[in-house]
MARDOLUM-246497 format. One record per residue (C-alpha): residue in one letter; x, y, z. Coordinates in steps of 0.5 Angstrom, whole numbers, plus 500, padded with zeros to 3 digits. Example, Ala and Ser with C-alpha at 12.3 -4.5 7.8 and 13.67 -1.06 7.14 Angstrom:
2
+------+-----+-----+-----+
: resn :   u :   v :   w :
+------+-----+-----+-----+
:    a : 525 : 491 : 516 :
:    s : 527 : 498 : 514 :
+------+-----+-----+-----+
END
This chain:
378
+------+-----+-----+-----+
: resn :   u :   v :   w :
+------+-----+-----+-----+
:    x : 500 : 500 : 500 :
:    x : 503 : 507 : 498 :
:    x : 502 : 513 : 502 :
:    x : 499 : 519 : 499 :
:    x : 503 : 525 : 502 :
:    x : 498 : 530 : 500 :
:    x : 492 : 526 : 504 :
:    x : 497 : 525 : 510 :
:    x : 499 : 532 : 510 :
:    x : 491 : 534 : 510 :
:    x : 490 : 529 : 516 :
:    x : 496 : 532 : 520 :
:    x : 493 : 539 : 518 :
:    x : 486 : 537 : 521 :
:    x : 489 : 535 : 527 :
:    x : 493 : 541 : 529 :
:    x : 486 : 545 : 528 :
:    x : 483 : 540 : 533 :
:    x : 488 : 541 : 538 :
:    x : 488 : 549 : 536 :
:    x : 480 : 549 : 538 :
:    x : 481 : 545 : 544 :
:    x : 486 : 550 : 548 :
:    x : 485 : 547 : 555 :
:    x : 487 : 541 : 553 :
:    x : 493 : 544 : 550 :
:    x : 495 : 548 : 556 :
:    x : 495 : 542 : 560 :
:    x : 499 : 538 : 556 :
:    x : 504 : 544 : 556 :
:    x : 504 : 545 : 563 :
:    x : 503 : 538 : 566 :
:    x : 511 : 537 : 565 :
:    x : 513 : 543 : 568 :
:    x : 508 : 542 : 574 :
:    x : 510 : 535 : 575 :
:    x : 518 : 536 : 575 :
:    x : 517 : 542 : 580 :
:    x : 513 : 538 : 585 :
:    x : 517 : 531 : 584 :
:    x : 523 : 535 : 584 :
:    x : 522 : 537 : 591 :
:    x : 517 : 532 : 594 :
:    x : 521 : 526 : 592 :
:    x : 526 : 526 : 597 :
:    x : 529 : 520 : 601 :
:    x : 533 : 524 : 606 :
:    x : 530 : 524 : 613 :
:    x : 531 : 530 : 617 :
:    x : 527 : 535 : 621 :
:    x : 524 : 530 : 625 :
:    x : 519 : 533 : 631 :
:    x : 521 : 531 : 638 :
:    x : 517 : 531 : 644 :
:    x : 522 : 532 : 650 :
:    x : 520 : 530 : 657 :
:    x : 526 : 533 : 662 :
:    x : 525 : 530 : 669 :
:    x : 532 : 533 : 671 :
:    x : 531 : 540 : 669 :
:    x : 539 : 541 : 669 :
:    x : 544 : 544 : 665 :
:    x : 546 : 538 : 663 :
:    x : 539 : 535 : 661 :
:    x : 539 : 542 : 657 :
:    x : 545 : 541 : 654 :
:    x : 543 : 534 : 651 :
:    x : 537 : 537 : 648 :
:    x : 541 : 542 : 645 :
:    x : 545 : 537 : 641 :
:    x : 539 : 533 : 638 :
:    x : 537 : 540 : 636 :
:    x : 544 : 542 : 633 :
:    x : 544 : 535 : 629 :
:    x : 539 : 538 : 624 :
:    x : 535 : 531 : 625 :
:    x : 531 : 532 : 630 :
:    x : 527 : 539 : 632 :
:    x : 525 : 538 : 640 :
:    x : 518 : 542 : 638 :
:    x : 514 : 540 : 645 :
:    x : 516 : 540 : 652 :
:    x : 511 : 535 : 656 :
:    x : 510 : 534 : 663 :
:    x : 509 : 526 : 663 :
:    x : 509 : 520 : 659 :
:    x : 501 : 520 : 657 :
:    x : 502 : 527 : 653 :
:    x : 508 : 523 : 649 :
:    x : 503 : 518 : 647 :
:    x : 498 : 523 : 645 :
:    x : 502 : 527 : 641 :
:    x : 505 : 521 : 637 :
:    x : 498 : 518 : 636 :
:    x : 496 : 525 : 633 :
:    x : 502 : 525 : 629 :
:    x : 504 : 531 : 632 :
:    x : 511 : 528 : 633 :
:    x : 515 : 522 : 631 :
:    x : 520 : 521 : 637 :
:    x : 520 : 523 : 644 :
:    x : 526 : 524 : 649 :
:    x : 525 : 522 : 656 :
:    x : 531 : 525 : 661 :
:    x : 530 : 522 : 668 :
:    x : 531 : 525 : 674 :
:    x : 538 : 525 : 677 :
:    x : 541 : 525 : 670 :
:    x : 546 : 531 : 672 :
:    x : 548 : 527 : 678 :
:    x : 550 : 521 : 673 :
:    x : 554 : 526 : 668 :
:    x : 558 : 528 : 674 :
:    x : 560 : 521 : 675 :
:    x : 555 : 519 : 681 :
:    x : 549 : 514 : 680 :
:    x : 546 : 510 : 674 :
:    x : 541 : 513 : 670 :
:    x : 538 : 511 : 663 :
:    x : 536 : 516 : 657 :
:    x : 530 : 513 : 653 :
:    x : 529 : 515 : 646 :
:    x : 522 : 513 : 644 :
:    x : 520 : 512 : 636 :
:    x : 514 : 512 : 632 :
:    x : 515 : 506 : 628 :
:    x : 509 : 507 : 623 :
:    x : 513 : 510 : 618 :
:    x : 520 : 505 : 617 :
:    x : 524 : 510 : 613 :
:    x : 523 : 516 : 618 :
:    x : 523 : 511 : 624 :
:    x : 530 : 508 : 622 :
:    x : 533 : 515 : 621 :
:    x : 531 : 517 : 628 :
:    x : 533 : 511 : 631 :
:    x : 540 : 511 : 629 :
:    x : 541 : 518 : 629 :
:    x : 538 : 519 : 636 :
:    x : 542 : 513 : 639 :
:    x : 548 : 515 : 636 :
:    x : 547 : 522 : 639 :
:    x : 546 : 519 : 646 :
:    x : 552 : 515 : 646 :
:    x : 556 : 520 : 643 :
:    x : 554 : 524 : 649 :
:    x : 555 : 519 : 654 :
:    x : 562 : 517 : 651 :
:    x : 564 : 525 : 651 :
:    x : 562 : 526 : 659 :
:    x : 565 : 519 : 661 :
:    x : 572 : 520 : 658 :
:    x : 577 : 523 : 662 :
:    x : 580 : 527 : 657 :
:    x : 574 : 528 : 653 :
:    x : 576 : 524 : 647 :
:    x : 570 : 519 : 648 :
:    x : 575 : 513 : 649 :
:    x : 570 : 509 : 654 :
:    x : 567 : 503 : 651 :
:    x : 560 : 504 : 647 :
:    x : 555 : 501 : 652 :
:    x : 554 : 503 : 659 :
:    x : 559 : 509 : 659 :
:    x : 559 : 513 : 665 :
:    x : 553 : 509 : 668 :
:    x : 549 : 513 : 663 :
:    x : 545 : 508 : 659 :
:    x : 541 : 509 : 652 :
:    x : 535 : 505 : 651 :
:    x : 531 : 505 : 645 :
:    x : 523 : 503 : 644 :
:    x : 519 : 503 : 637 :
:    x : 512 : 504 : 638 :
:    x : 506 : 501 : 634 :
:    x : 511 : 497 : 629 :
:    x : 517 : 495 : 633 :
:    x : 520 : 490 : 627 :
:    x : 519 : 496 : 622 :
:    x : 516 : 492 : 617 :
:    x : 515 : 496 : 611 :
:    x : 508 : 493 : 609 :
:    x : 505 : 496 : 615 :
:    x : 506 : 503 : 613 :
:    x : 505 : 501 : 605 :
:    x : 498 : 497 : 606 :
:    x : 494 : 502 : 609 :
:    x : 497 : 508 : 605 :
:    x : 495 : 503 : 598 :
:    x : 488 : 502 : 601 :
:    x : 487 : 510 : 601 :
:    x : 491 : 511 : 595 :
:    x : 487 : 506 : 591 :
:    x : 480 : 508 : 593 :
:    x : 482 : 516 : 591 :
:    x : 484 : 514 : 584 :
:    x : 478 : 509 : 583 :
:    x : 473 : 514 : 586 :
:    x : 475 : 520 : 583 :
:    x : 475 : 516 : 576 :
:    x : 468 : 514 : 577 :
:    x : 465 : 521 : 577 :
:    x : 470 : 525 : 573 :
:    x : 467 : 522 : 567 :
:    x : 459 : 522 : 569 :
:    x : 457 : 529 : 567 :
:    x : 462 : 529 : 561 :
:    x : 458 : 523 : 558 :
:    x : 452 : 527 : 558 :
:    x : 455 : 532 : 554 :
:    x : 458 : 528 : 549 :
:    x : 452 : 524 : 548 :
:    x : 447 : 530 : 547 :
:    x : 443 : 528 : 553 :
:    x : 445 : 534 : 557 :
:    x : 440 : 539 : 554 :
:    x : 434 : 534 : 556 :
:    x : 437 : 535 : 563 :
:    x : 437 : 542 : 562 :
:    x : 429 : 543 : 561 :
:    x : 427 : 539 : 567 :
:    x : 426 : 543 : 573 :
:    x : 431 : 539 : 577 :
:    x : 436 : 543 : 581 :
:    x : 444 : 543 : 580 :
:    x : 445 : 540 : 587 :
:    x : 440 : 535 : 586 :
:    x : 443 : 533 : 579 :
:    x : 450 : 532 : 583 :
:    x : 448 : 529 : 589 :
:    x : 443 : 524 : 585 :
:    x : 449 : 522 : 580 :
:    x : 454 : 521 : 586 :
:    x : 449 : 516 : 590 :
:    x : 450 : 510 : 586 :
:    x : 457 : 511 : 586 :
:    x : 458 : 512 : 594 :
:    x : 455 : 505 : 594 :
:    x : 460 : 502 : 589 :
:    x : 466 : 506 : 592 :
:    x : 464 : 503 : 599 :
:    x : 464 : 496 : 597 :
:    x : 471 : 497 : 593 :
:    x : 473 : 500 : 600 :
:    x : 471 : 494 : 604 :
:    x : 474 : 490 : 599 :
:    x : 481 : 493 : 599 :
:    x : 481 : 494 : 606 :
:    x : 479 : 486 : 607 :
:    x : 485 : 484 : 602 :
:    x : 490 : 489 : 605 :
:    x : 489 : 487 : 612 :
:    x : 488 : 480 : 612 :
:    x : 492 : 478 : 606 :
:    x : 498 : 482 : 608 :
:    x : 497 : 480 : 615 :
:    x : 496 : 488 : 617 :
:    x : 491 : 487 : 623 :
:    x : 486 : 493 : 625 :
:    x : 488 : 495 : 632 :
:    x : 482 : 500 : 632 :
:    x : 475 : 500 : 631 :
:    x : 473 : 497 : 625 :
:    x : 466 : 501 : 625 :
:    x : 469 : 507 : 626 :
:    x : 474 : 506 : 620 :
:    x : 468 : 504 : 615 :
:    x : 464 : 510 : 617 :
:    x : 470 : 515 : 616 :
:    x : 472 : 511 : 609 :
:    x : 465 : 513 : 607 :
:    x : 466 : 520 : 608 :
:    x : 473 : 520 : 604 :
:    x : 469 : 516 : 599 :
:    x : 464 : 522 : 598 :
:    x : 470 : 527 : 598 :
:    x : 473 : 523 : 593 :
:    x : 467 : 523 : 589 :
:    x : 466 : 530 : 589 :
:    x : 473 : 531 : 587 :
:    x : 471 : 527 : 581 :
:    x : 464 : 531 : 580 :
:    x : 468 : 538 : 580 :
:    x : 472 : 535 : 574 :
:    x : 466 : 533 : 571 :
:    x : 463 : 540 : 571 :
:    x : 469 : 543 : 568 :
:    x : 471 : 539 : 563 :
:    x : 468 : 539 : 556 :
:    x : 471 : 532 : 554 :
:    x : 472 : 525 : 557 :
:    x : 480 : 527 : 554 :
:    x : 480 : 533 : 558 :
:    x : 477 : 530 : 564 :
:    x : 482 : 524 : 564 :
:    x : 488 : 530 : 564 :
:    x : 485 : 533 : 570 :
:    x : 484 : 527 : 574 :
:    x : 491 : 525 : 572 :
:    x : 493 : 532 : 574 :
:    x : 490 : 531 : 581 :
:    x : 492 : 524 : 582 :
:    x : 499 : 524 : 581 :
:    x : 501 : 529 : 585 :
:    x : 497 : 526 : 591 :
:    x : 501 : 520 : 591 :
:    x : 507 : 524 : 593 :
:    x : 504 : 530 : 597 :
:    x : 500 : 526 : 601 :
:    x : 505 : 522 : 605 :
:    x : 504 : 516 : 602 :
:    x : 511 : 514 : 600 :
:    x : 516 : 520 : 602 :
:    x : 515 : 523 : 609 :
:    x : 512 : 530 : 609 :
:    x : 517 : 533 : 614 :
:    x : 523 : 533 : 609 :
:    x : 519 : 537 : 604 :
:    x : 520 : 544 : 603 :
:    x : 514 : 548 : 607 :
:    x : 511 : 550 : 600 :
:    x : 510 : 543 : 598 :
:    x : 508 : 541 : 605 :
:    x : 502 : 547 : 604 :
:    x : 500 : 544 : 598 :
:    x : 499 : 537 : 601 :
:    x : 494 : 540 : 606 :
:    x : 489 : 541 : 600 :
:    x : 489 : 534 : 598 :
:    x : 484 : 530 : 602 :
:    x : 488 : 524 : 602 :
:    x : 493 : 527 : 606 :
:    x : 488 : 527 : 612 :
:    x : 485 : 520 : 610 :
:    x : 492 : 517 : 610 :
:    x : 493 : 519 : 617 :
:    x : 486 : 516 : 619 :
:    x : 488 : 509 : 616 :
:    x : 494 : 509 : 619 :
:    x : 492 : 511 : 626 :
:    x : 486 : 506 : 626 :
:    x : 490 : 500 : 623 :
:    x : 496 : 501 : 626 :
:    x : 495 : 505 : 633 :
:    x : 488 : 504 : 635 :
:    x : 487 : 511 : 635 :
:    x : 480 : 513 : 637 :
:    x : 475 : 519 : 634 :
:    x : 478 : 524 : 639 :
:    x : 485 : 523 : 636 :
:    x : 483 : 523 : 629 :
:    x : 478 : 529 : 630 :
:    x : 482 : 534 : 626 :
:    x : 483 : 530 : 620 :
:    x : 475 : 528 : 620 :
:    x : 473 : 535 : 621 :
:    x : 477 : 537 : 615 :
:    x : 475 : 531 : 611 :
:    x : 468 : 533 : 612 :
:    x : 469 : 541 : 610 :
:    x : 473 : 538 : 604 :
:    x : 467 : 534 : 602 :
:    x : 462 : 540 : 603 :
:    x : 466 : 545 : 599 :
:    x : 467 : 541 : 593 :
:    x : 460 : 539 : 593 :
:    x : 458 : 546 : 593 :
:    x : 463 : 548 : 588 :
:    x : 461 : 542 : 583 :
:    x : 454 : 545 : 584 :
:    x : 456 : 552 : 582 :
:    x : 460 : 550 : 577 :
:    x : 454 : 546 : 574 :
:    x : 449 : 552 : 575 :
:    x : 454 : 557 : 571 :
:    x : 453 : 552 : 565 :
:    x : 446 : 552 : 565 :
:    x : 446 : 560 : 566 :
+------+-----+-----+-----+
END
């Protein structure tokens, strides 16, 4: 078969005309690599630093403050909160406000001066194995180096590593003592898969009506925009909830990640997240003119959420502007809910902030989708 150059040229010209007549798709095609290279370039970071730390200083001496300052000077830790008891440490770690805690016992200063025995305790949140390993290694090294420094007669740290100067360094990893990666990734995968499925389910809903020409029939009916949006979402809420239960069952039982908290609470909060994600897809559907545009917009949202939500990389290591971008992604909050209930057994009181933000997102997104559809009707 011979190819006619003139006919080929006509097809090429026609396709360029189509692209020219679809500016949104062209703009997204050009802007997506620029946006992604900046987001991924800053967000993809395997170096872990700026680990928030709670400090329980029961000695309140010059020596204990010096130890805390050494943790701060390392750039691995940020002693951000001083607490009064161990209960506060548990609450802060459960809420995800800190990833580690340093417990300095009373009598610490006497041990530094060579009298008596005492043990420094370093508590690590083991939910994220990457952060936990860095915190464990760095914290233990800082503590033992300090112990060596104070115990060595000439200050050169030539004493044995363990038990130097009667100052013992003890570490404890909470929630994931074996630092198993599956216990971190499986809850995250459940949330990510649910977001992607539900967003895609509704992203094409109204667009299909436009392309099939049935949108005009809806416009002449007395139905209100919010009724249309909610009516189209309800069937997908049932489908999304079933998908969530399937993903949760396989994720936790097949990969042996037991649910430590309330299953009922987890399912209820999962339904809220499903509704929130469906509202995102519906908003995309009201803005997009074609299914191709809807696909591009969905990918423009889904890909950054993989990185910015904390699914793979710790958000604490990201630059502040990138961290702020992650706060507008509902998956960020749902991952904390999933990992909190599944791994830590957290209750509603601990998760109240994340639940409130998810509900707010759902209401705002539903309102935005209804307003977007109303404008098209006008």
